[in-house]
MARBA-3410 file (N, C-alpha, C, O; in Angstrom, 1 decimal):
63
-9.3,14.2,-19.2,-9.6,14.7,-17.9,-10.1,16.1,-18.0,-11.1,16.5,-17.4 ~ -9.3,16.9,-18.8,-9.6,18.4,-18.9,-11.0,18.5,-19.5,-11.8,19.4,-19.1 ~ -11.3,17.7,-20.6,-12.5,17.8,-21.2,-13.7,17.4,-20.3,-14.7,18.1,-20.3 ~ -13.5,16.5,-19.4,-14.5,16.1,-18.5,-14.8,17.2,-17.5,-15.9,17.4,-17.1 ~ -13.7,17.9,-17.0,-13.9,19.0,-16.0,-14.6,20.2,-16.7,-15.5,20.8,-16.1
-14.2,20.5,-17.9,-14.9,21.6,-18.6,-16.3,21.3,-18.9,-17.2,22.2,-18.7 ~ -16.7,20.0,-19.2,-18.0,19.6,-19.4,-18.9,19.9,-18.1,-20.0,20.3,-18.2 ~ -18.3,19.5,-17.0,-19.0,19.7,-15.7,-19.4,21.2,-15.5,-20.5,21.5,-15.1 ~ -18.3,22.0,-15.7,-18.6,23.5,-15.4,-19.5,24.1,-16.4,-20.3,25.0,-16.1 ~ -19.4,23.6,-17.7,-20.2,24.2,-18.7,-21.7,23.8,-18.5,-22.6,24.7,-18.6
-22.0,22.6,-18.1,-23.3,22.2,-17.8,-23.9,22.8,-16.6,-25.1,23.0,-16.5 ~ -23.1,23.0,-15.6,-23.5,23.6,-14.3,-23.9,25.1,-14.4,-24.8,25.5,-13.8 ~ -23.0,25.8,-15.1,-23.3,27.2,-15.2,-22.6,28.0,-14.1,-21.4,28.3,-14.2 ~ -23.3,28.3,-13.0,-22.7,29.1,-11.9,-22.8,28.4,-10.6,-23.5,27.4,-10.5 ~ -22.0,28.9,-9.7,-21.9,28.2,-8.3,-22.2,29.3,-7.3,-21.7,30.4,-7.4
-22.9,28.9,-6.2,-23.2,29.9,-5.2,-21.9,30.4,-4.4,-21.8,31.5,-4.0 ~ -20.9,29.4,-4.3,-19.7,29.8,-3.6,-18.5,29.1,-4.2,-18.7,28.1,-5.0 ~ -17.3,29.5,-3.9,-16.1,28.9,-4.4,-16.0,27.5,-3.8,-15.6,26.5,-4.5 ~ -16.5,27.3,-2.6,-16.4,26.0,-2.0,-17.3,25.0,-2.7,-16.9,23.8,-2.8 ~ -18.4,25.4,-3.3,-19.3,24.5,-4.0,-18.6,24.0,-5.3,-18.7,22.9,-5.7
-17.8,24.9,-6.0,-17.1,24.6,-7.2,-16.0,23.6,-6.8,-15.8,22.6,-7.6 ~ -15.3,23.8,-5.7,-14.2,22.9,-5.3,-14.7,21.5,-5.0,-14.1,20.5,-5.4 ~ -15.9,21.5,-4.3,-16.5,20.2,-4.0,-16.9,19.4,-5.3,-16.7,18.2,-5.4 ~ -17.4,20.1,-6.3,-17.8,19.5,-7.5,-16.5,19.0,-8.2,-16.6,17.9,-8.8 ~ -15.4,19.8,-8.2,-14.2,19.3,-8.8,-13.7,18.0,-8.2,-13.3,17.1,-8.8
-13.7,18.0,-6.8,-13.3,16.9,-6.1,-14.1,15.6,-6.5,-13.5,14.6,-6.7 ~ -15.4,15.8,-6.5,-16.2,14.6,-6.8,-16.0,14.1,-8.2,-16.0,12.9,-8.5 ~ -15.9,15.1,-9.2,-15.6,14.7,-10.6,-14.3,14.0,-10.7,-14.2,13.0,-11.4 ~ -13.3,14.5,-10.1,-12.0,13.8,-10.2,-12.0,12.5,-9.5,-11.3,11.5,-10.0 ~ -12.7,12.3,-8.4,-12.9,11.0,-7.8,-13.5,10.0,-8.7,-13.1,8.9,-8.8
-14.6,10.5,-9.4,-15.3,9.6,-10.3,-14.4,9.2,-11.5,-14.4,8.1,-12.0 ~ -13.6,10.2,-12.0,-12.8,10.0,-13.2,-11.6,9.0,-12.8,-11.2,8.2,-13.6 ~ -11.1,9.1,-11.6,-10.0,8.3,-11.2,-10.3,6.8,-11.2,-9.5,6.0,-11.3 ~ -11.6,6.5,-11.0,-12.0,5.1,-11.0,-11.9,4.5,-12.4,-11.8,3.2,-12.5 ~ -11.9,5.3,-13.4,-11.9,4.8,-14.8,-10.4,4.7,-15.3,-10.2,4.1,-16.4
-9.4,5.2,-14.6,-8.1,5.2,-15.0,-7.5,3.8,-14.9,-7.6,3.2,-13.9 ~ -6.9,3.3,-16.0,-6.4,2.0,-16.0,-4.9,2.0,-16.2,-4.2,1.0,-15.9 ~ -4.4,3.0,-16.8,-2.9,3.1,-17.1,-2.1,3.5,-15.9,-2.6,4.3,-15.1 ~ -1.0,2.9,-15.7,-0.1,3.3,-14.6,0.4,4.8,-14.8,0.4,5.3,-15.9 ~ 0.7,5.4,-13.7,1.1,6.8,-13.8,2.5,6.9,-14.3,3.4,6.2,-13.7
2.8,7.7,-15.3,4.1,7.8,-15.9,5.1,8.5,-14.9,4.7,9.5,-14.3 ~ 6.3,8.0,-14.9,7.3,8.7,-14.1,7.0,8.8,-12.6,7.4,9.7,-11.9 ~ 6.2,7.8,-12.1,5.8,7.8,-10.7,6.9,7.7,-9.7,7.0,8.3,-8.7 ~ 7.9,6.8,-10.1,9.1,6.6,-9.3,9.9,7.9,-9.1,10.3,8.2,-8.0 ~ 10.1,8.6,-10.2,10.8,9.9,-10.0,10.0,10.9,-9.2,10.6,11.6,-8.4
8.7,10.9,-9.3,7.9,11.8,-8.5,8.0,11.4,-7.0,8.1,12.3,-6.2 ~ 7.9,10.2,-6.7,8.0,9.7,-5.3,9.4,10.1,-4.7,9.4,10.4,-3.6 ~ 10.4,10.0,-5.5,11.7,10.4,-5.0,11.8,11.9,-4.7,12.3,12.2,-3.6 ~ 11.2,12.7,-5.5,11.1,14.1,-5.2,10.3,14.4,-4.0,10.6,15.2,-3.2 ~ 9.1,13.7,-3.9,8.2,13.9,-2.7,9.0,13.5,-1.5,8.8,14.2,-0.4
9.7,12.4,-1.5,10.4,12.0,-0.3,11.5,13.0,0.1,11.8,13.2,1.3 ~ 12.1,13.7,-0.9,13.1,14.7,-0.6,12.4,15.9,0.0,12.9,16.5,1.0 ~ 11.3,16.4,-0.6,10.7,17.6,-0.2,9.9,17.4,1.1,10.0,18.3,2.0 ~ 9.1,16.3,1.2,8.2,16.1,2.4,8.8,15.2,3.4,8.1,15.0,4.5 ~ 9.9,14.5,3.2,10.6,13.7,4.1,9.8,13.0,5.1,9.2,11.9,4.9
9.6,13.5,6.3,9.0,12.9,7.4,7.5,12.8,7.3,6.8,12.0,8.0 ~ 6.9,13.6,6.4,5.4,13.6,6.3,4.9,12.5,5.3,3.7,12.3,5.1 ~ 5.9,11.9,4.6,5.5,10.9,3.5,5.9,9.5,4.0,7.0,9.2,4.4 ~ 4.9,8.6,4.0,5.1,7.2,4.4,5.1,6.4,3.1,4.1,6.1,2.5 ~ 6.3,6.2,2.6,6.6,5.5,1.3,6.0,4.1,1.3,5.6,3.6,0.3
6.1,3.4,2.5,5.6,2.0,2.5,4.1,1.9,2.3,3.7,0.8,2.0 ~ 3.3,2.9,2.6,1.9,2.8,2.4,1.4,3.0,1.0,0.2,2.8,0.7 ~ 2.3,3.4,0.1,1.9,3.7,-1.3,2.2,2.5,-2.2,2.0,2.6,-3.4
END
């Protein structure tokens, strides 16, 4: 993932605004996530922590 993001910034060069760089990062991560096939390690532990921290804002049933 890091290599893919570095490649995008290296090929692009400069950005007119910070927002343009953030949009490019979002699109790149979105495209990369479609290729991920392995399950996320330690996801259960992470969800437990998220439910403690974010409680009412987290809908565990939708995940």
